[in-house]
C-alpha positions as CSV (number, residue, x, y, z in Angstrom):
1,M,33.6,-25.8,10.6
2,E,31.2,-24.3,13.2
3,I,31.4,-20.9,11.5
4,V,30.6,-22.4,8.1
5,I,27.5,-24.1,9.6
6,L,26.4,-20.9,11.3
7,N,26.7,-19.0,8.0
8,Q,24.7,-21.8,6.3
9,I,21.9,-21.4,8.9
10,F,21.7,-17.7,8.0
11,Y,21.4,-18.5,4.2
12,I,19.1,-21.5,4.8
13,A,16.7,-19.2,6.7
14,I,16.7,-16.7,3.8
15,I,16.1,-19.5,1.2
16,I,13.2,-21.0,3.2
17,S,11.7,-17.5,3.7
18,L,11.8,-16.8,0.0
19,A,10.4,-20.3,-0.9
20,G,7.6,-19.8,1.7
21,L,6.8,-16.4,0.3
22,I,6.7,-17.7,-3.3
23,V,4.3,-20.5,-2.3
24,A,2.2,-18.1,-0.2
25,T,2.1,-15.7,-3.1
26,Y,0.8,-18.4,-5.4
27,T,-1.9,-19.6,-3.0
28,D,-2.9,-16.0,-2.2
29,L,-3.3,-15.1,-5.8
30,K,-5.1,-18.3,-6.8
31,E,-7.2,-19.1,-3.7
32,R,-7.0,-15.9,-1.6
33,I,-5.6,-18.0,1.4
34,V,-2.3,-18.6,3.0
35,P,-2.2,-22.2,4.3
36,N,-1.8,-22.6,8.1
37,K,0.5,-25.5,7.4
38,L,2.9,-23.2,5.6
39,N,2.7,-20.4,8.2
40,Y,3.2,-22.7,11.2
41,G,5.9,-24.7,9.3
42,L,7.9,-21.6,8.7
43,A,7.7,-20.7,12.4
44,I,8.7,-24.2,13.5
45,I,11.6,-24.4,11.0
46,G,12.9,-21.0,12.2
47,L,12.8,-22.1,15.9
48,I,14.6,-25.3,15.0
49,L,17.3,-23.6,12.9
50,F,18.2,-21.1,15.6
51,G,17.8,-23.7,18.3
52,I,20.6,-25.6,16.5
53,Q,22.6,-22.5,16.4
54,S,22.1,-22.0,20.2
55,I,23.2,-25.6,20.9
56,M,26.3,-25.2,18.7
57,Q,27.3,-21.9,20.3
58,S,26.2,-23.0,23.8
59,N,24.3,-19.7,23.8
60,P,20.5,-19.4,24.2
61,L,20.3,-16.0,22.5
62,P,19.9,-17.2,18.9
63,F,16.8,-19.3,19.9
64,I,15.5,-16.5,22.2
65,Y,15.8,-14.0,19.3
66,S,14.0,-16.3,16.9
67,F,11.2,-16.8,19.5
68,L,11.1,-13.0,20.1
69,G,11.0,-12.4,16.3
70,M,8.1,-14.8,16.0
71,C,6.2,-13.0,18.8
72,I,7.0,-9.5,17.4
73,G,5.9,-10.7,13.9
74,F,2.7,-12.0,15.3
75,F,2.0,-8.9,17.4
76,F,2.7,-6.5,14.6
77,G,0.6,-8.6,12.2
78,W,-2.2,-8.6,14.8
79,I,-2.1,-4.8,15.0
80,M,-2.4,-4.7,11.2
81,W,-5.3,-7.2,11.4
82,K,-7.1,-5.0,14.0
83,A,-6.5,-2.0,11.7
84,G,-8.2,-3.9,8.9
85,I,-5.1,-4.1,6.7
86,F,-4.1,-7.8,7.1
87,A,-6.2,-10.9,6.9
88,G,-5.7,-13.8,9.4
89,G,-3.3,-15.6,7.1
90,D,-1.1,-12.5,6.7
91,V,-0.7,-12.3,10.5
92,K,0.5,-15.9,10.8
93,L,2.8,-15.5,7.8
94,F,4.4,-12.5,9.5
95,M,4.8,-14.7,12.6
96,G,6.6,-17.5,10.6
97,L,8.9,-15.0,8.8
98,G,9.7,-13.4,12.2
99,A,10.9,-16.7,13.5
100,L,13.1,-17.3,10.5
101,N,14.4,-13.7,10.5
102,P,15.0,-12.5,14.1
103,F,16.8,-9.5,12.5
104,T,16.3,-8.0,9.0
105,P,18.5,-10.0,6.6
106,A,20.9,-7.9,4.7
107,L,23.1,-9.5,2.0
108,L,24.8,-6.2,1.2
109,K,26.5,-5.1,4.4
110,I,28.0,-1.9,3.1
111,G,27.6,1.4,5.0
112,L,23.9,2.0,5.7
113,L,23.0,-1.1,3.6
114,T,22.9,-3.4,6.7
115,N,20.6,-4.4,9.5
116,S,20.3,-2.7,12.8
117,N,20.9,-4.3,16.2
118,L,17.2,-4.2,17.0
119,P,14.6,-6.8,15.9
120,L,12.9,-4.4,13.5
121,F,12.3,-6.9,10.7
122,P,8.4,-6.9,10.8
123,I,8.3,-3.1,10.6
124,T,11.0,-2.9,7.8
125,L,9.2,-5.7,5.8
126,F,5.9,-3.9,6.1
127,L,7.3,-0.5,5.0
128,Y,9.0,-2.0,2.0
129,S,5.9,-3.9,1.2
130,L,4.0,-0.6,1.1
131,F,6.5,0.7,-1.5
132,A,6.1,-2.4,-3.5
133,F,2.3,-2.0,-3.4
134,L,2.5,1.0,-5.8
135,P,3.6,-0.8,-9.0
136,Y,1.8,-4.0,-7.9
137,G,-1.5,-2.0,-7.3
138,I,-1.3,-0.3,-10.7
139,F,-0.7,-3.6,-12.4
140,V,-3.7,-5.2,-10.7
141,V,-6.0,-2.3,-11.6
142,I,-4.8,-2.3,-15.3
143,V,-5.5,-6.1,-15.5
144,K,-9.0,-5.6,-14.0
145,L,-9.7,-2.6,-16.2
146,S,-8.7,-4.6,-19.3
147,K,-11.7,-6.8,-18.6
148,N,-14.2,-4.0,-17.9
149,K,-14.8,-1.8,-20.9
150,K,-17.5,0.3,-19.2
151,M,-15.1,1.1,-16.3
152,Q,-12.4,2.0,-18.8
153,K,-14.6,4.5,-20.5
154,E,-15.7,6.1,-17.2
155,I,-12.2,6.5,-15.8
156,F,-10.9,7.8,-19.2
157,E,-13.7,10.4,-19.3
158,E,-12.7,11.5,-15.8
159,M,-9.0,11.7,-16.6
160,K,-9.4,13.5,-20.0
161,P,-9.9,17.1,-18.7
162,K,-7.1,16.6,-16.1
163,I,-4.7,15.2,-18.7
164,I,-5.5,18.1,-21.0
165,L,-4.8,20.5,-18.2
166,S,-1.6,18.6,-17.3
167,I,-0.3,19.0,-20.9
168,H,-1.3,22.7,-20.9
169,A,0.7,23.2,-17.6
170,A,3.6,21.2,-19.1
171,L,3.7,23.5,-22.1
172,F,3.8,26.6,-20.0
173,T,6.2,25.3,-17.4
174,S,8.7,24.1,-20.0
175,A,8.5,27.5,-21.8
176,A,8.9,29.4,-18.5
177,Y,11.9,27.3,-17.6
178,T,13.5,27.8,-21.0
179,I,13.1,31.6,-20.7
180,L,14.6,31.7,-17.2
181,I,17.6,29.6,-18.3
182,A,18.2,31.7,-21.4
183,Y,18.4,34.9,-19.3
184,S,20.5,33.2,-16.6
185,I,17.7,33.5,-13.9
186,N,17.3,30.9,-11.2
187,S,15.1,28.2,-12.6
188,L,13.5,27.7,-9.2
189,L,11.4,30.7,-10.0
190,T,9.5,28.4,-12.3
191,I,7.5,27.2,-9.3
192,P,6.0,30.6,-8.2
193,I,5.5,31.5,-11.9
194,L,3.5,28.3,-12.4
195,I,1.4,29.0,-9.2
196,F,0.6,32.5,-10.6
197,W,-0.3,30.9,-14.0
198,G,-2.6,28.5,-12.2
199,M,-4.5,31.5,-10.7
200,L,-5.2,32.9,-14.2
201,K,-8.5,31.9,-15.8
202,I,-9.2,32.5,-19.5
203,N,-5.8,34.3,-19.9
204,K,-3.9,31.0,-19.3
205,K,-3.8,30.1,-23.0
206,Y,-2.5,33.6,-24.0
207,A,0.2,33.4,-21.4
208,T,1.2,29.9,-22.7
209,I,1.2,30.9,-26.3
210,I,3.4,34.0,-25.7
211,S,5.8,32.0,-23.5
212,L,6.1,29.3,-26.1
213,I,6.9,31.7,-28.9
214,L,9.6,33.4,-26.9
215,A,11.0,30.1,-25.7
216,V,11.2,28.8,-29.3
217,I,13.1,31.9,-30.3
218,L,15.5,31.7,-27.4
219,N,16.3,28.0,-27.3
220,Y,14.0,25.5,-29.1
221,I,16.2,22.5,-28.2
222,L,16.1,23.2,-24.5
223,L,12.3,23.8,-24.8
224,T,11.9,20.4,-26.4
225,Q,13.9,18.6,-23.7
226,A,12.0,20.5,-20.9
227,L,8.7,19.7,-22.5
228,I,9.3,16.0,-22.8
229,A,10.4,15.9,-19.1
230,A,7.4,18.0,-18.0
231,I,4.9,15.8,-19.9
232,L,6.5,12.6,-18.4
233,I,6.3,14.0,-14.9
234,S,2.8,15.5,-15.1
235,V,0.8,13.4,-17.4
236,I,2.2,9.9,-16.7
237,F,2.5,10.5,-12.9
238,Y,-1.1,11.8,-12.8
239,S,-2.3,8.8,-14.8
240,M,-0.5,6.3,-12.5
241,I,-2.0,7.9,-9.4
242,K,-5.4,8.1,-10.9
243,I,-5.3,4.4,-11.9
244,L,-4.0,3.4,-8.4
245,F,-6.8,5.4,-6.7
246,S,-9.3,3.7,-8.9
247,V,-8.6,0.4,-7.2
248,K,-11.6,0.6,-4.9
249,R,-14.0,1.1,-7.8
250,V,-12.5,-1.6,-9.9
251,L,-12.6,-4.2,-7.1
252,V,-16.2,-3.5,-6.0
253,S,-19.1,-5.6,-7.2
254,E,-22.8,-5.9,-6.2
255,I,-24.2,-9.2,-4.9
256,E,-27.4,-10.4,-3.4
257,V,-27.3,-10.5,0.4
258,K,-28.7,-14.1,0.5
259,K,-25.7,-15.2,-1.6
260,L,-23.1,-13.7,0.8
261,T,-20.5,-16.1,2.1
262,E,-17.9,-16.0,4.9
263,G,-14.9,-13.9,4.2
264,M,-16.6,-11.6,1.7
265,I,-15.6,-8.0,2.5
266,P,-18.5,-5.4,2.5
267,A,-17.7,-2.1,0.8
268,K,-19.6,-0.1,3.5
269,T,-19.7,-0.2,7.3
270,L,-23.2,-0.6,8.7
271,I,-24.1,0.6,12.2
272,W,-27.3,0.9,14.3
273,K,-28.7,4.4,14.7
274,G,-31.6,4.1,17.0
275,K,-33.8,1.4,15.3
276,K,-32.4,2.1,11.8
277,V,-29.4,0.7,10.0
278,V,-27.3,3.4,8.4
279,E,-24.0,3.5,6.5
280,L,-21.1,5.0,8.6
281,K,-19.5,8.0,6.9
282,G,-16.1,7.2,5.6
283,I,-12.9,8.8,6.7
284,D,-11.4,11.2,4.2
285,F,-8.5,13.7,4.4
286,A,-10.8,16.8,4.6
287,T,-12.7,15.3,7.6
288,I,-9.5,14.5,9.4
289,I,-8.2,18.0,8.9
290,K,-11.4,19.5,10.1
291,L,-11.4,17.3,13.3
292,I,-7.8,18.3,14.0
293,K,-8.7,22.0,13.6
294,D,-11.7,21.5,15.9
295,K,-9.5,19.5,18.4
296,N,-12.3,16.9,18.4
297,S,-11.1,13.3,18.2
298,N,-14.5,11.7,19.2
299,P,-16.0,11.5,15.7
300,L,-12.7,10.0,14.5
301,K,-12.7,7.3,17.2
302,E,-16.3,6.5,16.3
303,M,-15.4,6.1,12.7
304,L,-12.5,3.8,13.5
305,A,-14.3,1.7,16.1
306,P,-18.1,2.4,16.0
307,K,-19.8,1.1,19.1
308,K,-23.0,-0.1,17.3
309,E,-21.2,-1.6,14.4
310,I,-23.0,-4.4,12.5
311,I,-20.4,-5.1,9.8
312,S,-17.2,-3.3,8.9
313,G,-16.0,-2.2,5.5
314,V,-12.4,-1.7,6.6
315,K,-11.6,-5.1,8.1
316,A,-9.6,-7.4,5.7
317,R,-10.9,-10.5,7.4
318,G,-14.4,-10.0,5.8
319,L,-17.7,-11.2,7.1
320,N,-17.8,-13.9,9.8
321,D,-20.6,-16.4,10.4
322,E,-22.3,-14.3,13.1
323,E,-22.3,-11.2,10.9
324,L,-23.6,-13.2,7.9
325,I,-26.7,-14.3,9.9
326,I,-27.3,-10.7,11.1
327,V,-27.1,-9.1,7.6
328,K,-29.3,-11.7,6.1
329,Q,-31.9,-11.2,8.8
330,L,-31.8,-7.5,8.3
331,A,-32.3,-7.9,4.5
332,K,-35.3,-10.1,5.1
333,K,-36.8,-7.5,7.4
334,G,-36.2,-4.8,4.8
335,L,-33.8,-2.8,7.1
336,I,-31.1,-3.0,4.5
337,P,-31.2,-3.4,0.7
338,K,-31.5,-6.9,-0.9
339,K,-28.1,-6.3,-2.6
340,M,-24.8,-5.3,-1.1
341,L,-21.6,-3.9,-2.5
342,I,-18.7,-6.3,-1.9
343,K,-15.1,-5.4,-2.4
344,E,-12.4,-7.8,-3.6
345,S,-9.4,-7.4,-1.4
346,M,-6.0,-7.2,-3.1
347,P,-3.6,-10.0,-2.2
348,F,-1.0,-8.4,0.1
349,V,1.4,-11.4,0.1
350,P,2.9,-10.7,-3.3
351,T,4.0,-7.3,-2.0
352,M,5.6,-9.1,1.0
353,L,7.7,-11.1,-1.4
354,I,8.9,-8.0,-3.2
355,G,9.4,-6.3,0.2
356,Y,11.5,-9.2,1.5
357,V,13.8,-9.0,-1.6
358,I,14.2,-5.3,-0.9
359,C,15.1,-6.2,2.7
360,L,17.9,-8.5,1.4
361,I,19.3,-5.6,-0.6
362,L,18.8,-2.6,1.6
363,G,18.5,-4.1,5.1
364,D,17.1,-1.6,7.7
365,I,18.4,1.5,5.8
366,L,14.9,3.0,5.8
367,I,14.4,2.6,9.5
368,L,18.0,3.8,10.2
369,L,17.4,6.9,8.1
370,L,14.0,7.7,9.6
371,G,14.9,6.9,13.2
372,G,18.5,7.8,13.3
373,I,19.3,4.5,15.0
């Protein structure tokens, strides 16, 4: 009887976690908030459930692990909040889920598809949520683009030359692959051949035409199959990545400073430079590489945590009351423009829901593979 009840506690915790995430997803999508009652309720229920388990087993560990899971969930969420990834509600939701899931729940306990002996649930959930963000982010951008004809045209015009180049590369790659296979040459040589082709200028089209003619003669069926695969990989993959990276543009709008309200997220970070207000230069890959080569981390630290920051464009919490007063005063004095770019944050809770479902299936397999635990 005791074993049955203990198993029920495990499944009850999972059901409550899923129900809480579904409700949080709904409120996050509709109102952009996760209610405190829900977050604290999940945490309390988790402590009660594992408290019952501790009493039944005369063992304090289940309750201690639940409390520890709550603390780790809050601490990890707090780090994500400080990094500007989470909003306040996300932090408390992580806390509640941590109490309900001291360890990563794994329904399929086969081989690596299980949970580790360490309380890694917050990290595992976050990593799976990031994977879930790819299809979710693309879906959100497509929905937003469907309502913005002007942005559709701009992005399509940007994509068109790259898509044409991708199709051209797919034609040459599939032809080169077919030729190599026909002459029993290692198909991996397609990679250096493609690199060499990429270095050509006007002669690209001649190389492609000659290769296609030869490939058709040698094996037109294989050429067709390779071409379909190459187009799927190059064109569709590029289009998906381009759409995903357009999320910042799609979710940015301009608003008058006097109409700003608490929680709105500025698109730019403003800092004091002497007596002037300037935009802080954003962090990009090229800048990071240059700083690493120069072995100079000071500019990077200043970008991440500027000392004379007025408002931040990277913090998911948005503007607070104090910052609102400051920016409105600056706009009145003419130190900043009367209008400001505001970005609409993408709800992260739906990806948590998807990430949790992945946790149920895969457990800590990702952490186990990466860390060798």
